[in-house]
C-alpha positions as MATLAB code, in Angstrom:
seq = 'RDAGKARKALYMASVVEKKVEPGFVKSCVRSFLARSHGVLEAKSLGPQAGGWEQGLPHFRESLMHLPTNANALYQMGMASLDSDRLAEAQDLFSRSLLLDPDFQAPYVNLAVVFLRRNDFERVLEVSEACLARHTASPMCHYHIGVACCQMALVLEAREGGGVRLLATEAREFEEHR';
ca = [
      15.744  -99.435   24.887;
      13.233 -100.578   22.329;
      12.378  -97.678   19.972;
       9.214  -99.450   18.825;
       7.902  -99.655   22.383;
       8.826  -96.034   22.989;
       6.966  -94.913   19.850;
       3.922  -96.923   20.918;
       4.017  -95.336   24.382;
       4.253  -91.868   22.831;
       1.334  -92.651   20.545;
      -0.765  -93.783   23.507;
       0.208  -90.634   25.407;
      -0.831  -88.481   22.444;
      -4.235  -90.188   22.416;
      -4.684  -89.314   26.084;
      -3.365  -85.781   25.474;
      -6.221  -85.110   23.056;
      -8.643  -85.458   25.988;
      -6.881  -82.805   28.062;
      -8.543  -79.396   28.203;
      -6.713  -76.607   26.382;
      -4.381  -74.652   28.652;
      -1.038  -74.836   30.383;
      -1.182  -78.555   31.208;
      -1.929  -79.435   27.587;
       0.985  -77.242   26.450;
       3.306  -79.043   28.872;
       2.182  -82.445   27.633;
       2.543  -81.432   23.979;
       5.997  -80.029   24.681;
       7.049  -83.255   26.385;
       5.699  -85.393   23.539;
       7.409  -83.324   20.838;
      10.724  -83.366   22.715;
      10.446  -87.119   23.247;
       9.877  -87.657   19.523;
      13.006  -85.597   18.865;
      15.047  -87.697   21.273;
      13.813  -90.867   19.574;
      14.843  -89.461   16.190;
      18.257  -88.466   17.528;
      18.903  -91.804   19.203;
      17.742  -93.831   16.215;
      20.482  -92.275   14.042;
      23.099  -91.568   16.687;
      25.214  -88.449   17.038;
      27.724  -89.493   14.358;
      24.920  -89.640   11.791;
      23.505  -86.225   12.679;
      20.824  -87.578   14.979;
      20.498  -84.360   16.969;
      19.919  -82.468   13.710;
      17.108  -84.867   12.799;
      15.435  -84.119   16.123;
      15.531  -80.324   15.641;
      11.997  -79.943   14.203;
      10.627  -81.767   17.239;
      12.687  -79.698   19.680;
      11.461  -76.486   18.014;
       7.894  -77.721   18.274;
       8.500  -78.508   21.931;
       9.592  -74.904   22.529;
       6.584  -73.618   20.619;
       4.330  -75.363   23.163;
       6.480  -74.500   26.190;
       9.118  -71.792   25.609;
      10.619  -72.468   29.055;
      11.541  -76.081   28.260;
      15.205  -76.216   29.323;
      15.582  -79.748   27.963;
      14.501  -78.770   24.458;
      16.975  -75.861   24.496;
      19.710  -78.225   25.644;
      18.935  -80.717   22.889;
      18.952  -77.966   20.289;
      22.328  -76.971   21.729;
      23.577  -80.511   21.193;
      22.537  -80.322   17.537;
      24.446  -77.038   17.212;
      27.508  -78.446   18.992;
      27.539  -81.565   16.810;
      27.362  -79.331   13.715;
      30.151  -77.096   15.056;
      27.863  -74.053   15.320;
      29.593  -73.001   18.524;
      28.050  -69.545   19.031;
      24.570  -71.012   18.648;
      25.391  -73.909   20.978;
      26.740  -71.490   23.589;
      23.553  -69.434   23.426;
      21.256  -72.465   23.694;
      23.176  -74.083   26.578;
      23.269  -70.740   28.407;
      19.523  -70.221   27.957;
      18.899  -73.761   29.199;
      20.952  -73.041   32.332;
      19.102  -69.791   32.954;
      15.854  -71.754   33.024;
      17.216  -74.669   35.046;
      20.497  -73.946   36.866;
      20.498  -77.456   38.363;
      20.574  -79.139   34.926;
      24.054  -80.692   34.734;
      24.335  -81.521   31.032;
      24.344  -77.933   29.702;
      27.261  -77.053   32.005;
      29.272  -79.999   30.719;
      28.609  -79.227   27.057;
      29.057  -75.487   27.476;
      32.566  -76.322   28.714;
      33.064  -78.349   25.506;
      32.104  -75.259   23.486;
      34.735  -73.221   25.340;
      37.351  -75.966   24.920;
      36.776  -75.926   21.170;
      37.168  -72.141   21.186;
      40.366  -72.336   23.263;
      38.680  -70.150   25.889;
      40.213  -72.001   28.821;
      39.315  -69.456   31.498;
      35.634  -69.899   30.613;
      36.070  -73.695   30.712;
      37.272  -73.354   34.300;
      34.437  -70.975   35.193;
      31.682  -73.196   33.790;
      33.153  -76.447   35.114;
      33.598  -75.015   38.599;
      30.020  -73.698   38.543;
      28.840  -77.198   37.655;
      30.921  -78.761   40.426;
      29.419  -76.311   42.932;
      26.021  -77.866   42.177;
      27.046  -81.396   41.171;
      30.110  -82.485   43.113;
      30.215  -85.895   41.426;
      30.812  -84.660   37.866;
      33.906  -86.373   36.482;
      33.466  -84.655   33.107;
      33.973  -81.285   34.798;
      37.148  -82.462   36.509;
      38.370  -83.699   33.130;
      37.540  -80.386   31.432;
      39.377  -78.501   34.187;
      42.396  -80.740   33.680;
      42.401  -80.221   29.917;
      42.001  -76.450   30.289;
      44.799  -76.198   32.859;
      47.108  -78.281   30.680;
      46.368  -76.141   27.623;
      46.889  -72.928   29.586;
      50.236  -74.209   30.887;
      51.283  -75.193   27.348;
      50.469  -71.704   26.072;
      52.457  -70.075   28.849;
      55.343  -72.517   28.368;
      55.413  -71.784   24.632;
      55.487  -68.058   25.297;
      58.295  -68.441   27.813;
      60.196  -70.804   25.495;
      59.783  -68.349   22.627;
      61.676  -65.681   24.518;
      58.615  -63.771   25.651;
      59.127  -62.839   29.269;
      56.071  -63.713   31.326;
      54.496  -61.182   33.617;
      54.671  -62.060   37.316;
      50.976  -63.006   37.335;
      51.464  -65.200   34.267;
      54.483  -66.909   35.830;
      52.440  -67.715   38.958;
      49.575  -68.939   36.776;
      52.002  -71.097   34.779;
      53.279  -72.741   37.969;
      49.702  -73.322   39.186;
      48.661  -74.980   35.935;
      51.844  -77.022   35.573;
];
């Protein structure tokens, strides 16, 4: 997409927004505009260059206008995830899902948080919750596969190290293998 055209469209929308009477509708429009500016900032730099971080002031402004903006919370979560602030990312993705349980992206990235923390049971829980709402989510199937593989490797290492597995762990090992 052309960033210049997008900035022009946002400018034109902000001109129109000034004519809107104060109230809830104006707050929604301002929230949308601020979030859109943040997305433009993020995309112009890209995630490898800290783009989500550059969008943070806009995402915060978006929440100031509309505290229930699940998208702004999600985008702030992406900035936290990209900066390896996992506890913060988990909180932001979870809050986003509380506001919009049909929003697929927070599920997917919340599973990434749990993968990075080696919390494989939570990866399964979040990915399965996403698949219950979005059956065509290949990222969730992938996350489930990675989590199952990692769980099997942990159990295999324990068994190989002479630690006798409990019966439930042995069954779990066979399921994940």
